[in-house]
N, C-alpha and C positions, 0 to 999 in steps of 0.2 A: 531448286538444290545449286548448292555450291559445291562446285570441284571439292576442293581441299576437305569439304564436310564429310562428303562420301566416301573418301578414301579414311579417315579417320572413323566413323564408326564402325568400315570392317573391322576392328580389332577391339573387342572388352575391353580390355584394361587401358587403352587407350583413349576411348571416348571421354571419360572423365575426365582426365588429363588435358583432352583437349578442351573441354568445357571451361574447365579455372585457366587456362591460358589465353581462351578467346576474353574469357571477363578480365583477366588483370592486364593483358595488353590494352585492351582496348581503355579502361581506367589507366592505366599509366597516358597514354594519347591523351584523353582527354584531360588530365592533370595539366601534362603541358602545355596543351591550349588554354592552361588556366580556365577552364569549367572543372565541375566537382567530381572526383573520379568516382563517386558513386552514380553520375551522371551517365560517363562512360559503359560503367559496369550493368545498367539497367538496358542502353543501346545494343550493346552485347547479347542479352538478354531476347532482347527485342528481336535481333535478327535471327538468333537459335530457335527462336518459340516460333517464327513462321516458315521456317526451310522446312525441305520435307524429311529431313533428320530429328525431326523434334521428338517424336517418340522414342527413338536409342537414345539421346541427351536425358528427356527428362526421365526415363528410367535408370540409369545410368550414375546421375546425379542427385539423387532422392535421398540418400545415406546423408550425403553434404548438405542438401539442406535442411535437414530435418537436425543436423550438431549446429549450423551457422544459425537455425531458426531459435533454438536453446540459447544459443550465444546474444543472438538479437536482445530475445526477452532480459534476459539476465543485465543486459546495457541498459532495458528502457528499466528495470528494477533499481536500478545504483542513478539512476537520473532522477527520481522519485525523492520531492525533499516534504516530508511530512511536514515537517513545524511551518515551511512558508504553506503548505493547503490549510492547516488548521488556521495559520494567521489571518488568511484571505480566504476565507471558506465561501464566505458570502458572494465576492469578487468571483472565485472560481465557480460556482454554481451558477451562478446567473450566466455566464459563458458558456457553461455548456448546455444549460437548458434553452438558450439561443439559438445557438450551431445546433443541436440536435433536432429544433425545432422548424427554423430555417432550411438547413439540408434535405429534410422529410418534404416540405411544403414545394422547393425548388426542385428535389428532385421527379416529385408528384406532377408537376405540372409541367414538367420539361416530358416526361415519359407519357403524360395524356397530350399533348401536343403532338407528339409521335405517331399517336393514333393507339396508345392501348386503351384496353378498357381503366374505369377508375378504381377497381378491386384491384386488379395485379399493378396497376401503379405505386399504388398508394403501398403495398407489401415489398415490391421491390425498392421503394424508397425507405422504408423503415430499415431493410436489410443497409443500404449505403448511408445510412443517414450518421453513423462515428464516424470521426477524424480519423483520415490515414496512417498507419508508421510513417509515409512520407512526408508527413509534417514535422519528426523529426529531424530529418536530412535538411529539409528547407529552414527551420529553424536555427539549426548549428549555422547552417552554411550563413546564414544572415547575421548572426552573431558575429562571424570571423570578417564578416566585409564588414561591420560596423553599423549596418541599417537596425539592428536590434539590440537591446541592453540587454547584462543577464538577468535582470527583472523579468524582462519580459518574456525570454527563454524560458524561467521559471516556470513562468504564468503558461504557457504554451504547453508545455512538458505534461504540466499539472493538469489541464483540460485535456488534452488527447490520450493521458492513461485511463482520465474517470473516464472519459469517450468509451474509450476501448473496453473497459469494465462493467458500465451501465449497457452495451450493445443488446445482448442474449438477453437481460430482463426485458428492453424496452421491444426488441423482435416480438418475444412470446408475449408481453402485453399485446400489444399491436393487433397480434394474430387472433387472441381471445377476442378482443372487442370488434373483430370484424365479423366473428363468428358468432357473436350476439347481439348485431346490430339488427335491431328491429322486435329483438324479444325481451325486453325489460323498458322500466318506463322511467324509474328514479334512478337520479345518481347514486341512492345506496346500494340499490337493486345491481347495477350495474357495476359497482366495486367487487359486492360482495360474491357477484358469479363471477368474474374474470377472477381474483385470486379466492372463489373457497377452496381451493385443495390446499393451497398456504397455508388459511385460515384453520382448516382441521388439521394440521399438521400441527400448526404450533401450540394448538390447544391441545392434542390429544400429546402432546411433549410435555408440555404443561403440567398438566395433570400430574405425570410419570416423577417428573423431575420433580414437583414444588414438596410432596416430602423430605426427598433425600437434600432439597437443597435448605428446607429450616432444621434439618436436621443437620448440617455442615455450619449454619450461623448459631446453632445452640453447642456446637461444641466450638467455636471460634469463641465463642462469648463465655463460655465456662473458662476455656483454655487463658483468655485474656484476662476475665476475672480474676484466675487464679495467678497468673503473672504478677500483675498490679498488686495483688493483697500480699505475694510474696516480698514484691520489693516494698514495699510498705511496712513490714514488718521489720525487714532486713534494716530501711531507714530511721526506723525508731527506734531499733538495738543498738543499732551506732550513737545515735543520739544521745542515746540514753548514757552508755559509757563513757562519751565525751565528758555528756553532763555528770557523772559521779567522779571522774579524773579531775576535772575542773573543780570539782566542790573540793574533792581530796586536798588538791593544792594549792587553793585556798585556806585550809586549814590548817596544810602546817605554816602556813606564809606567814597567816595571823598571829599561831603559837609563836615562831622567833620573833616577831615583832613585842608581843607581848614579854618576852624573857631575852631580850637579844644580847646580854654577857652570859648565858649561859646558869646563870646562879640557880640552887635548888629550891624548890619551894619550903618557906618555913613552914608550913601547917604540917608537911610532911614529914619533914625532920625531928618536930614537938612528937610527932605520935610515933616515932621510932625509937624514940628516947627513951618516952612513956613505957 
């Protein structure tokens, strides 16, 4: 119990302000010492989380936490560079696979050495297999310190974001694999058993969507054919008009060349006098 914290939690309105003041104060001190401000905020949260006033601070700062969580994931979305991921898809996927498998194996080994049974050690390791959000801060700090380049930062961000996105599917897959251990023989049976619900859902959805999709394709095809047919007719009409105009102009030029002085035709004159 810290004396000033017990005085702060006595006032409901002062509790969230006190938590924010401690957070910003620790961040400012950390920045003055040449460390990352986020590191100071982390230490402030560590102090509050291990104090006797933790329940009061957790309850009062929960709305602030929700808002800052949305801002945090908004900033993550702004960091994603889709053209970079597409251009380096092979490297990103290989690193994602290596990190996920390596962290799972490492955590499983550590938990087993600590005395946990294999099933619990494996499931806990799967839950902890993704790269934490703190890697964004570390990579940004490394860039500012000149330890890594912009290309490495974008690679770290891409792998971390994909790791966070794939983590729920990896956990579900690992849980189902654990439940079906010993009940299947071949890899085909294993994959069918693990993803049977998703496969049935996709099959049922495809049966419903397929006629509508085919109808939409036919309508789109007919619309495209009509559009191009109309454009072709318009172009042919335009070319025909241009050709007719050009032919008329050539006839006038030829007539002017045949009778340059504008004399009357003698045959017409004879016929008129007759």
